[in-house]
C-alpha positions in Angstrom: 154.6 -20.3 86.1 154.7 -19.0 89.9 156.2 -15.7 90.8 157.7 -14.9 94.4 158.6 -11.3 95.3 160.8 -11.1 98.1 160.5 -7.6 100.1 164.1 -7.3 101.5 163.6 -4.7 104.3 166.8 -5.4 106.8 169.6 -2.9 106.0 171.7 -5.4 108.2 174.1 -7.8 106.6 174.1 -10.7 108.9 170.7 -9.8 109.2 168.2 -12.3 111.3 165.0 -12.0 109.2 166.7 -12.0 106.3 168.7 -15.2 107.0 164.9 -17.2 107.6 163.5 -15.3 104.4 166.3 -16.5 102.6 165.5 -20.4 103.7 162.0 -20.0 102.6 163.4 -18.9 99.0 165.4 -21.6 98.9 163.1 -23.8 99.9 160.6 -22.6 97.6 163.0 -22.6 94.7 163.3 -26.4 95.6 159.2 -26.9 95.6 159.0 -24.8 92.4 161.8 -24.9 90.2 160.3 -23.2 87.4 159.1 -20.6 89.6 160.3 -16.6 88.8 162.0 -15.2 92.3 162.6 -11.7 92.5 164.1 -9.5 94.9 163.2 -6.3 96.1 165.1 -4.6 98.8 163.6 -1.6 99.8 167.6 -0.2 100.8 168.5 -0.8 97.3 165.7 0.4 95.1 165.4 4.1 93.5 162.3 5.2 95.4 160.9 8.2 94.0 160.0 10.8 97.5 156.1 10.8 98.2 156.5 14.4 98.4 154.1 17.2 97.5 155.2 17.0 94.2 154.3 13.1 93.6 150.8 14.3 95.5 150.6 16.7 93.0 150.9 14.2 90.1 148.8 11.9 91.5 145.9 14.0 91.6 146.4 15.8 88.2 147.2 12.1 86.5 143.9 10.3 88.1 141.3 13.2 87.8 142.3 13.8 84.4 143.5 17.1 85.0 146.3 18.5 82.9 149.4 17.1 84.2 152.7 18.4 83.5 155.3 15.9 81.4 156.9 16.0 84.7 154.5 15.0 86.8 153.4 12.2 84.1 157.2 10.9 84.4 157.4 11.3 88.2 154.1 9.4 88.7 155.2 6.4 86.1 158.0 6.0 88.4 155.3 4.8 91.4 153.5 2.8 89.2 156.3 1.0 87.9 157.1 -0.4 91.2 153.2 -0.7 92.2 153.0 -3.0 88.9 156.5 -5.2 89.9 155.0 -5.6 93.1 151.6 -6.5 91.9 152.9 -8.9 89.5 153.6 -11.7 91.9 151.8 -14.7 93.3 153.4 -15.3 96.7 155.4 -12.7 98.5 158.3 -13.2 101.9 158.5 -10.3 103.4 161.7 -9.8 106.3 161.7 -6.8 108.6 163.4 -5.9 111.7 161.6 -3.7 114.1 162.7 -0.2 114.1 161.3 2.3 117.5 158.3 -0.5 117.7 157.1 -0.6 113.8 158.1 -0.7 110.7 161.7 0.7 109.0 161.3 3.8 107.3 162.4 2.3 104.0 160.0 0.0 103.8 157.2 2.2 104.8 158.4 4.5 102.1 158.1 1.7 99.9 154.7 0.7 101.0 153.2 4.4 100.3 155.2 4.5 96.8 153.2 1.2 95.4 150.0 1.4 96.9 148.3 3.1 94.2 144.7 3.5 93.4 144.0 1.9 90.5 146.7 -0.8 90.7 146.3 -2.7 93.8 142.8 -1.0 95.7 139.7 1.0 94.0 137.4 2.8 95.8 133.6 3.8 94.5 130.9 5.5 95.9 128.5 2.6 95.6 131.2 -0.1 97.0 134.4 2.0 99.3 137.1 0.7 99.4 138.0 -2.3 97.2 141.1 -4.3 97.3 142.8 -5.9 94.0 144.9 -8.5 94.8 142.6 -11.3 96.2 143.9 -14.6 95.7 147.9 -14.2 96.6 149.6 -14.8 99.7 152.2 -13.7 101.7 154.6 -15.5 104.5 156.3 -12.8 107.2 159.4 -12.5 109.1 159.6 -10.2 112.2 163.0 -10.2 114.1 162.7 -8.0 117.3 165.3 -7.7 120.4 162.5 -8.3 122.6 160.0 -10.8 122.2 156.7 -8.9 121.0 155.0 -12.7 119.7 152.5 -13.2 117.5 149.0 -13.9 119.0 148.2 -11.3 121.5 149.5 -12.4 124.6 152.8 -11.3 125.6 152.3 -8.4 128.2 154.7 -5.8 125.6 152.1 -6.6 122.5 150.1 -3.5 123.2 153.6 -1.8 122.9 154.1 -2.5 119.3 152.7 -1.6 115.6 155.1 -3.9 113.3 152.3 -6.4 112.9 149.2 -4.4 113.0 150.8 -2.6 110.5 151.8 -5.5 107.7 148.6 -6.9 108.6 146.2 -4.0 107.7 148.2 -2.9 104.9 148.2 -6.7 103.2 144.6 -6.8 104.1 143.5 -3.4 102.7 145.1 -5.0 99.0 143.4 -8.3 99.0 146.9 -10.3 99.9 146.3 -13.0 102.9 148.9 -13.3 105.1 149.7 -17.1 105.4 152.1 -17.6 107.9 153.8 -14.9 110.4 157.3 -16.2 112.0 158.7 -14.3 114.9 162.8 -14.5 115.3 162.3 -12.6 118.6 164.1 -12.0 121.3 167.5 -11.9 119.5 169.0 -9.7 122.5 169.6 -13.0 124.2 172.7 -15.7 124.9 173.9 -17.4 121.8 172.8 -20.6 122.1 169.0 -19.6 122.9 169.1 -17.6 120.1 170.4 -20.5 117.9 167.3 -22.2 119.1 165.0 -19.7 118.1 166.4 -19.3 114.6 166.5 -23.3 114.2 163.1 -23.3 115.1 162.0 -20.3 112.5 164.1 -21.8 109.9 162.2 -25.0 110.1 158.5 -22.8 110.2 159.7 -20.6 107.2 160.4 -24.3 105.0 156.8 -25.5 106.0 155.5 -22.3 105.0 157.1 -22.6 101.9 156.4 -26.3 101.6 152.5 -24.7 102.0 152.6 -22.4 99.5 
């Protein structure tokens, strides 16, 4: 059974990026009627703070030191979220651009679930090694201005959104199957409608390809 995880990183209702991601999910459900489809809304998840206490818990557990019961419970919350993420075969992520980068709750989610022994490993002999190879992701970006996906926009050097997502997914071994850009959203209604129609078609084609 295929498992799809929809990581929803837009707090807005309605949301341009979520509308396109929802079109992907609907098409995926048609193509894979038996698939298990789950939603991880980063604005609704109970994410533990990744603070000094979490870091202390991490090293106490991973280095087999004398971790306290509180530290073990703290770390177990992060592991549970990582395991839910790792269990998927395919991913659809929708995210708006915030200040040329990622929404802070998405970055928080990434920091919590990206754990050694769960989705990456390290050794002196091999260095860093991804543990989620064979999985694929589709990403839906939105932004007020158009930064493109191919590095040819005059403004591409300003934004970090896409590079951050590509680097993180590559680090854990997930292939980026397709990137869909809904931009510029700061435009007239007719142009925005045409833009979203094109993005929706791309999303449905991406779902057909997984």
